[in-house]
C-alpha positions in Angstrom: -198.4 59.3 -97.4 -197.0 56.8 -94.7 -193.8 55.1 -95.3 -195.6 51.8 -95.2 -197.9 52.8 -97.9 -195.1 54.2 -100.0 -193.4 51.0 -99.8 -196.3 49.2 -101.6 -196.5 51.9 -104.4 -195.5 50.3 -107.8 -193.6 52.7 -109.8 -194.1 52.6 -113.7 -190.6 53.9 -114.0 -187.6 54.2 -111.6 -185.1 57.0 -112.3 -181.6 56.3 -110.6 -180.1 59.6 -110.1 -177.9 58.7 -107.2 -174.8 59.8 -109.0 -176.2 63.2 -110.0 -175.9 66.4 -108.0 -178.5 69.3 -108.1 -180.0 69.9 -110.5 -179.6 66.6 -112.1 -182.2 64.5 -110.3 -184.8 67.3 -111.1 -183.9 67.1 -114.8 -184.0 63.5 -114.9 -187.3 63.5 -113.3 -188.5 66.1 -115.8 -187.6 63.7 -118.6 -188.9 60.7 -117.1 -192.4 61.8 -116.0 -193.3 62.3 -120.0 -192.5 58.6 -120.4 -195.2 57.2 -118.3 -199.1 57.5 -118.7 -201.1 60.0 -116.8 -201.9 58.5 -113.4 -198.7 56.4 -113.3 -196.0 56.9 -110.8 -192.2 57.6 -111.1 -189.9 56.9 -108.4 -186.9 59.0 -108.3 -183.6 57.6 -106.4 -181.3 60.5 -105.4 -178.4 61.0 -102.8 -178.7 64.7 -103.2 -180.5 66.0 -100.0 -182.0 69.1 -101.9 -183.9 66.8 -104.2 -186.4 66.0 -101.4 -187.3 69.7 -101.4 -186.9 70.3 -105.2 -189.1 67.6 -106.5 -192.2 68.3 -104.4 -191.9 72.1 -105.4 -191.6 71.1 -109.1 -194.5 68.7 -109.0 -196.9 71.1 -107.4 -195.9 73.9 -109.8 -196.4 71.6 -112.8 -199.5 70.0 -111.5 -198.3 66.4 -110.6 -198.8 64.9 -107.3 -195.9 64.3 -104.9 -196.7 61.2 -102.7 -193.8 61.3 -100.5 -190.3 60.2 -99.9 -188.6 57.3 -98.1 -185.1 57.2 -96.8 -183.1 54.2 -98.3 -179.5 53.1 -97.7 -177.7 56.4 -98.4 -180.3 57.8 -100.9 -183.9 58.8 -100.9 -186.8 57.3 -102.9 -189.1 60.0 -104.0 -192.5 59.2 -105.5 -194.4 61.4 -108.0 -197.7 60.7 -109.8 -198.1 62.1 -113.3 -201.4 64.2 -113.2 -201.3 65.8 -116.9 
């Protein structure tokens, strides 16, 4: 998804994991995805560069949809849609 499209995505839940190092952001995303209804999006904020690789892999393995990531001021905004 393009950056402009991602900026318009409304997340049902924002997970602020900027203070966490790997695997913290992934663990926080795992906990958060179960709190939103199927079809809704979570947005994970992370300053750990490995999160941009870890979350798409986890989403694909579990069956969720990784929409993409946007670079913000010192962190990444990562969007995942709950699919099951």
